[in-house]
MINUTI-336700 format. One record per residue (C-alpha): residue number from 1; residue in one letter; x, y, z. Coordinates in Angstrom, 1 decimal, padded with zeros to 4 digits. Layout:
// MINUTI-336700
 num residu      X      Y      Z
 NUM      A      X      Y      Z
...
***
This chain:
// MINUTI-336700
 num residu      X      Y      Z
   1      M  000.0  000.0  000.0
   2      H  001.4  003.4 -001.0
   3      M  002.4  005.7  001.8
   4      A  000.7  008.7  000.3
   5      Q -002.7  007.2  000.0
   6      E -005.6  008.8  001.8
   7      S -006.1  007.7  005.4
   8      P -009.0  005.4  006.3
   9      P -012.0  007.1  007.8
  10      A -011.6  008.3  011.4
  11      T -014.5  006.0  012.5
  12      D -012.6  002.9  011.6
  13      R -011.1  001.0  014.5
  14      I -007.4  001.2  014.7
  15      L -006.3 -002.4  015.2
  16      S -002.7 -001.4  015.9
  17      L -003.8  000.2  019.1
  18      D -005.2 -003.1  020.4
  19      V -002.1 -004.9  019.3
  20      F  000.1 -002.3  021.0
  21      R -001.9 -002.8  024.2
  22      G -001.7 -006.6  023.9
  23      L  002.1 -006.5  023.5
  24      T  002.5 -004.2  026.4
  25      I  000.4 -006.4  028.7
  26      L  002.5 -009.4  027.5
  27      A  005.7 -007.5  028.4
  28      M  004.2 -006.5  031.8
  29      I  003.4 -010.1  032.7
  30      F  006.9 -011.2  031.6
  31      V  008.9 -008.6  033.5
  32      N  006.8 -009.0  036.6
  33      D  007.4 -012.8  036.7
  34      L  011.0 -012.2  035.8
  35      A  011.5 -010.1  038.9
  36      G  011.7 -013.3  041.0
  37      V  014.5 -014.8  038.8
  38      R  018.1 -014.5  039.9
  39      D  021.3 -014.2  037.9
  40      I  019.8 -012.5  034.8
  41      P  021.3 -009.7  032.7
  42      A  021.1 -006.2  034.2
  43      W  019.0 -004.9  031.3
  44      L  016.2 -007.3  032.3
  45      K  016.1 -005.8  035.8
  46      H  014.7 -002.4  036.9
  47      A  017.5  000.2  037.1
  48      P  018.4  001.4  040.6
  49      A  016.7  004.7  041.6
  50      D  019.8  006.8  041.4
  51      A  021.6  005.0  038.5
  52      D  020.8  007.7  035.8
  53      A  019.8  004.9  033.5
  54      M  016.8  002.8  032.4
  55      T  016.3 -000.8  031.3
  56      F  013.7 -002.8  029.4
  57      P  011.4 -003.3  032.4
  58      D  011.5  000.5  033.0
  59      L  009.8  001.0  029.6
  60      V  006.8 -001.3  030.2
  61      F  004.7  000.8  032.6
  62      P  005.2  004.1  030.7
  63      T  004.2  002.3  027.5
  64      F  000.9  001.4  029.1
  65      L  000.5  005.1  030.1
  66      L  001.1  006.1  026.5
  67      I -001.7  003.7  025.5
  68      V -004.0  005.1  028.1
  69      G -003.5  008.5  026.6
  70      M -004.0  007.2  023.0
  71      S -007.4  005.7  024.2
  72      I -008.7  008.9  025.8
  73      P -009.7  010.9  022.6
  74      W -011.4  007.8  021.1
  75      A -013.3  007.0  024.3
  76      I -014.5  010.5  024.9
  77      K -015.4  010.9  021.2
  78      A -017.5  007.7  021.3
  79      R -019.3  008.9  024.5
  80      C -020.0  012.3  023.0
  81      D -021.3  010.7  019.8
  82      R -023.7  008.7  021.9
  83      G -025.1  011.9  023.4
  84      A -023.2  012.0  026.7
  85      G -023.2  015.4  028.2
  86      P -020.6  017.0  030.5
  87      V -022.1  015.5  033.7
  88      R -022.3  011.9  032.4
  89      L -018.8  012.3  030.9
  90      W -017.2  013.5  034.1
  91      A -019.1  010.9  036.1
  92      H -017.6  008.2  033.9
  93      I -014.1  009.7  034.3
  94      L -014.3  010.0  038.0
  95      I -015.8  006.6  038.6
  96      R -013.1  005.0  036.4
  97      T -010.4  006.9  038.4
  98      L -011.9  005.8  041.7
  99      G -012.0  002.2  040.5
 100      L -008.3  002.3  039.5
 101      L -007.3  003.8  042.9
 102      V -009.3  001.2  044.8
 103      L -007.8 -001.6  042.8
 104      G -004.3 -000.2  043.3
 105      V -004.6  000.3  047.1
 106      F -006.0 -003.2  047.6
 107      M -003.3 -004.9  045.5
 108      V -000.5 -002.9  047.2
 109      N -001.7 -003.9  050.7
 110      A -002.0 -007.5  049.6
 111      E  001.7 -007.4  048.5
 112      A  002.7 -005.6  051.7
 113      S  001.5 -008.3  054.1
 114      H  004.8 -009.7  055.1
 115      D  003.6 -012.2  057.7
 116      G  001.1 -013.8  055.2
 117      Q -001.8 -013.3  057.6
 118      V -004.8 -011.0  057.4
 119      A -007.0 -010.8  060.6
 120      G -006.5 -014.5  061.3
 121      M -007.2 -015.4  057.6
 122      G -004.4 -016.5  055.4
 123      L -003.2 -013.8  053.0
 124      A -003.9 -016.1  050.0
 125      P -007.6 -016.6  050.6
 126      W -008.0 -012.9  051.4
 127      A -006.3 -012.0  048.1
 128      L -008.4 -014.5  046.1
 129      L -011.6 -013.1  047.6
 130      M -010.3 -009.6  046.7
 131      Y -009.7 -010.5  043.1
 132      G -013.0 -012.4  042.9
 133      S -014.8 -009.3  044.2
 134      M -013.1 -007.2  041.6
 135      I -014.2 -009.5  038.8
 136      L -017.8 -009.4  040.2
 137      I -017.8 -005.6  040.3
 138      W -016.1 -004.7  037.1
 139      N -017.1 -007.6  034.8
 140      A -018.7 -006.3  031.6
 141      Y -022.0 -008.2  031.9
 142      P -023.9 -008.8  028.6
 143      S -027.1 -007.0  027.7
 144      A -030.1 -008.8  029.1
 145      F -033.8 -008.5  029.8
 146      G -036.2 -009.6  032.5
 147      W -034.6 -010.8  035.7
 148      R -031.0 -011.1  034.5
 149      P -030.1 -007.3  034.9
 150      W -031.2 -007.6  038.5
 151      M -028.9 -010.6  038.9
 152      Y -026.0 -008.7  037.5
 153      I -026.7 -005.8  039.9
 154      G -026.8 -008.3  042.7
 155      L -023.4 -009.7  041.7
 156      R -021.8 -006.2  041.6
 157      L -023.3 -005.4  045.0
 158      T -022.0 -008.7  046.4
 159      G -018.5 -007.8  045.1
 160      V -018.7 -004.3  046.8
 161      L -019.8 -005.8  050.1
 162      V -017.1 -008.4  050.1
 163      L -014.5 -005.7  049.4
 164      V -015.8 -003.7  052.3
 165      L -015.6 -006.8  054.5
 166      L -012.0 -007.5  053.4
 167      Y -011.1 -003.9  054.1
 168      L -012.5 -004.2  057.7
 169      L -010.7 -007.5  058.2
 170      Y -007.3 -006.2  057.1
 171      R -004.7 -005.1  059.6
 172      N -001.2 -004.0  059.1
 173      E  001.6 -005.4  061.3
 174      D  001.1 -002.4  063.7
 175      G -002.6 -003.0  063.9
 176      T -003.7 -000.1  061.5
 177      R -006.1 -000.5  058.6
 178      M -005.0 -000.6  055.0
 179      G -004.1  002.7  053.3
 180      P -002.2  004.0  050.3
 181      R  001.3  003.0  051.2
 182      W  001.7  003.9  047.5
 183      W -000.9  003.8  044.9
 184      G  000.3  000.8  043.0
 185      I  000.6  000.6  039.2
 186      L -003.2  000.9  038.7
 187      G -003.5  003.8  041.1
 188      L -000.7  005.7  039.4
 189      I -002.5  005.1  036.1
 190      G -005.7  006.4  037.7
 191      W -004.0  009.7  038.8
 192      A -002.3  010.3  035.4
 193      Y -005.6  009.4  033.6
 194      V -007.8  011.9  035.5
 195      T -005.1  014.7  035.3
 196      S -004.8  014.2  031.5
 197      C -008.6  014.1  031.0
 198      I -008.8  017.5  032.9
 199      L -006.2  019.0  030.6
 200      Y -007.7  017.4  027.5
 201      L -011.2  018.7  028.1
 202      A -010.1  022.1  029.6
 203      F -008.2  022.9  026.4
 204      R -011.0  021.8  024.2
 205      R -009.1  018.8  022.7
 206      R -006.8  021.0  020.6
 207      L -003.5  019.6  019.3
 208      P -001.3  022.7  019.9
 209      A -002.7  023.1  023.4
 210      M -002.0  019.5  024.3
 211      I  001.6  019.8  023.1
 212      G  001.8  022.9  025.3
 213      C  000.5  020.9  028.2
 214      L  003.6  018.7  027.9
 215      G  005.8  021.7  028.6
 216      L  003.5  022.8  031.4
 217      L  003.7  019.5  033.2
 218      I  007.5  019.4  032.8
 219      A  007.9  022.9  034.1
 220      F  005.8  022.0  037.1
 221      Y  008.1  019.0  037.9
 222      V  011.3  021.0  037.4
 223      G  010.0  024.0  039.4
 224      V  008.8  022.0  042.4
 225      R  011.8  019.7  042.5
 226      S  014.3  022.6  042.2
 227      G  012.4  024.7  044.8
 228      G  012.0  027.5  042.3
 229      L  008.2  027.2  042.0
 230      E  006.5  028.8  045.0
 231      L  002.9  027.5  045.5
 232      P  000.3  029.2  047.6
 233      S -000.5  027.4  050.9
 234      F -003.8  026.0  049.6
 235      L -001.9  024.3  046.8
 236      A  000.8  022.9  049.0
 237      F -000.5  019.3  048.4
 238      L  000.8  019.6  044.8
 239      H  004.4  019.4  046.1
 240      G  003.9  015.6  046.3
 241      Q  002.6  015.3  042.7
 242      T  005.8  015.6  040.7
 243      G  005.7  011.9  039.9
 244      N  002.1  012.3  038.7
 245      A  003.2  015.2  036.5
 246      S  005.8  013.0  034.8
 247      H  003.4  010.1  034.4
 248      S  000.8  012.6  032.9
 249      V  003.5  013.8  030.4
 250      I  003.4  010.3  028.9
 251      V -000.4  010.1  028.9
 252      V -000.7  013.5  027.2
 253      A  001.9  012.4  024.6
 254      G -000.4  009.5  023.9
 255      I -003.3  011.9  023.5
 256      V -001.2  013.9  020.9
 257      V -000.6  010.7  019.0
 258      S -004.3  009.9  018.7
 259      L -005.3  013.5  017.8
 260      L -003.3  012.9  014.6
 261      F -005.9  010.2  013.7
 262      L -009.1  012.2  014.3
 263      E -011.1  013.8  011.4
 264      D -009.8  017.3  012.2
 265      S -006.2  016.2  012.3
 266      P -003.7  018.2  010.2
 267      T -002.5  014.9  008.7
 268      R -004.4  013.9  005.6
 269      S -002.5  010.8  004.4
 270      I -000.7  007.9  005.9
 271      R  002.6  009.4  004.8
 272      Q  001.9  012.7  006.6
 273      R  000.7  010.8  009.7
 274      V  003.9  008.7  009.9
 275      E  006.1  011.8  009.3
 276      W  004.4  013.8  012.1
 277      L  004.7  010.9  014.5
 278      V  008.4  010.4  013.8
 279      V  009.0  014.1  014.2
 280      F  007.1  014.2  017.4
 281      A  009.1  011.3  018.8
 282      M  012.4  013.1  017.8
 283      L  011.2  016.2  019.6
 284      L  010.5  014.1  022.7
 285      F  014.0  012.7  022.6
 286      I  015.6  016.1  022.2
 287      A  013.6  017.6  025.1
 288      G  014.6  014.6  027.2
 289      Y  018.3  015.0  026.3
 290      L  018.3  018.7  027.2
 291      L  016.6  018.1  030.5
 292      R  018.8  015.2  031.5
 293      P  021.4  017.2  033.4
 294      L  018.7  018.5  035.8
 295      H  017.5  015.2  037.3
 296      G  018.9  012.4  035.2
 297      I  017.0  009.3  034.1
 298      S  015.0  007.4  036.8
 299      K  011.8  005.5  036.8
 300      V  011.6  005.5  040.6
 301      H  011.9  009.3  040.7
 302      A  009.8  009.6  037.5
 303      T  012.1  012.2  036.1
 304      P  011.1  014.2  033.0
 305      T  013.9  012.7  030.9
 306      W  012.7  009.2  031.7
 307      S  009.1  010.1  030.8
 308      L  010.1  011.8  027.6
 309      Y  012.5  009.1  026.5
 310      C  009.9  006.4  027.2
 311      A  007.2  008.3  025.4
 312      G  009.5  008.8  022.4
 313      I  010.4  005.1  022.2
 314      G  006.7  004.2  022.6
 315      V  005.7  006.5  019.7
 316      L  008.3  004.9  017.4
 317      V  007.2  001.4  018.3
 318      Y  003.6  002.4  017.6
 319      V  004.5  003.9  014.2
 320      L  006.0  000.5  013.3
 321      L  002.9 -001.4  014.5
 322      Y  000.6  001.1  012.7
 323      W  002.6  000.5  009.4
 324      V  002.6 -003.3  009.8
 325      V -000.9 -003.9  011.1
 326      D -003.1 -001.0  009.7
 327      V -001.3 -000.2  006.5
 328      Q  000.2 -003.5  005.4
 329      R -002.7 -005.5  007.0
 330      A -000.3 -008.1  008.4
 331      V -002.5 -009.3  011.2
 332      R -002.3 -013.1  011.5
 333      W  000.6 -012.9  014.0
 334      T -001.5 -010.8  016.3
 335      R -004.1 -013.5  017.2
 336      L -002.3 -014.5  020.4
 337      L -002.4 -010.9  021.6
 338      K -006.1 -010.3  021.0
 339      P -007.3 -011.4  024.5
 340      A -004.7 -009.3  026.3
 341      G -005.5 -006.3  024.1
 342      A -009.3 -006.6  024.4
 343      N -009.2 -007.7  028.1
 344      P -006.2 -006.0  029.6
 345      L -007.3 -005.5  033.2
 346      L -008.2 -009.2  033.6
 347      T -005.0 -010.3  031.9
 348      Y -003.0 -008.0  034.2
 349      I -004.4 -009.4  037.5
 350      L -004.4 -013.1  036.3
 351      P -000.8 -013.7  037.3
 352      S -001.5 -012.6  040.9
 353      I -004.6 -014.8  041.0
 354      V -002.5 -017.8  039.9
 355      Y  000.3 -017.0  042.4
 356      Y -002.1 -016.7  045.4
 357      L -004.1 -019.8  044.3
 358      L -000.9 -021.9  044.2
 359      A  000.2 -020.5  047.6
 360      W -003.2 -021.3  049.1
 361      L -003.0 -024.9  047.7
 362      N  000.7 -025.1  048.8
 363      V  001.6 -026.2  045.3
 364      T  005.0 -025.5  043.6
 365      I  004.9 -026.0  039.9
 366      W  008.5 -024.8  039.1
 367      P  011.6 -026.6  040.2
 368      N  014.4 -024.6  041.9
 369      A  016.5 -024.9  038.8
 370      L  014.1 -022.6  036.9
 371      G  014.6 -019.8  039.4
 372      R  017.8 -018.4  038.0
 373      G  019.6 -017.6  034.7
 374      V  018.5 -018.6  031.3
 375      P  016.2 -021.4  032.5
 376      G  014.4 -018.8  034.7
 377      I  014.0 -016.5  031.6
 378      I  012.5 -019.4  029.7
 379      R  010.2 -020.2  032.6
 380      S  008.9 -016.6  032.6
 381      C  008.3 -016.8  028.8
 382      I  006.3 -020.0  029.3
 383      F  004.3 -018.5  032.2
 384      T  003.5 -015.5  030.1
 385      V  002.1 -017.6  027.2
 386      L  000.1 -019.7  029.7
 387      I -001.4 -016.5  031.2
 388      L -002.4 -015.3  027.7
 389      G -004.0 -018.7  027.0
 390      L -005.9 -018.5  030.3
 391      A -007.0 -014.9  029.5
 392      A -008.3 -016.1  026.1
 393      L -010.3 -018.9  027.8
 394      L -011.9 -016.6  030.3
 395      T -012.7 -014.0  027.7
 396      R -014.5 -016.7  025.7
 397      C -016.4 -017.5  028.9
 398      K -017.7 -013.8  028.9
 399      I -015.4 -012.7  031.8
 400      R -014.2 -009.3  030.6
 401      L -013.2 -006.5  033.0
 402      H -014.1 -003.0  032.1
 403      L -013.6  000.2  034.0
***
């Protein structure tokens, strides 16, 4: 297909975005499982906080943030096309944010229970009940008539009640209840999502304004971290939001990418779109390079250079996928990724469900020899494929989580 041909209609589904999401979830499962493997190359481990460097695992979370941003314009456009007004739109955004924060806090507190006990209950059954409740609450139940909608409402309410009970049962080692030790991956996504939605809607979804927001967020991070930005007392809580600003940079970069695909985009052909995306990625790299002397590269500290480099790499990877999948229509190889791309939340929590289930049953499936080196890497690859297969099976059984 010639690069200069006209772009497909803006209403067409962009398959490469689903593939990109599926690949990212696959990588996330792989690096999370790999974290328990010893004696592996340094580039397969997270870089230390103060190393001024980043590795492959440090790219996975920001890539998902980029995809969150790419999804925002399409999701808001679809809701507006269905007649959703500002109240319904903001209700959806805030409910989705709250769901991500709740999921993040529960998952973080499950991981933080060092003694393996929760209010006399083993951690494993507590965690399995937690994940089961999440599935009941956020499952995308099919359309139904008669008594079935009431049954689905009952299932959601049951999930909510069980989560409340689990919250009441949980105690930290010092006897206190659970709280946001940190927000967890899902919680961090939630904060960056709502921040980026506020900016996107406040600036009326304009491409130049969203590019300007990148500079605004970076200036906020640099100003607060350097002490040069004086905030009034009623905004003092924003001093702890520098990490959220960097995460939001990546989400906003994803919004910019998707704005190049909408009907009012300045790009009118595939060639123009690819050129704009490549130039945008190069600008992200240049900005990251210029800012590196200030705070270096660090995923843990969420420095601007880390966020800009990751966004630039993500954009280039997406350009390649767009060319292969949407332009050349080479899609057969993507079949394994479809469940993860279409059902990312379930696929993301499945490894934890499997881990806790095996712990509850006191079952060990991997020999010690697969806990280090190349055998351990192969083990993580096999585990990732098995999770994708399980996600496909559950998706066929109509278990699909949607926030």
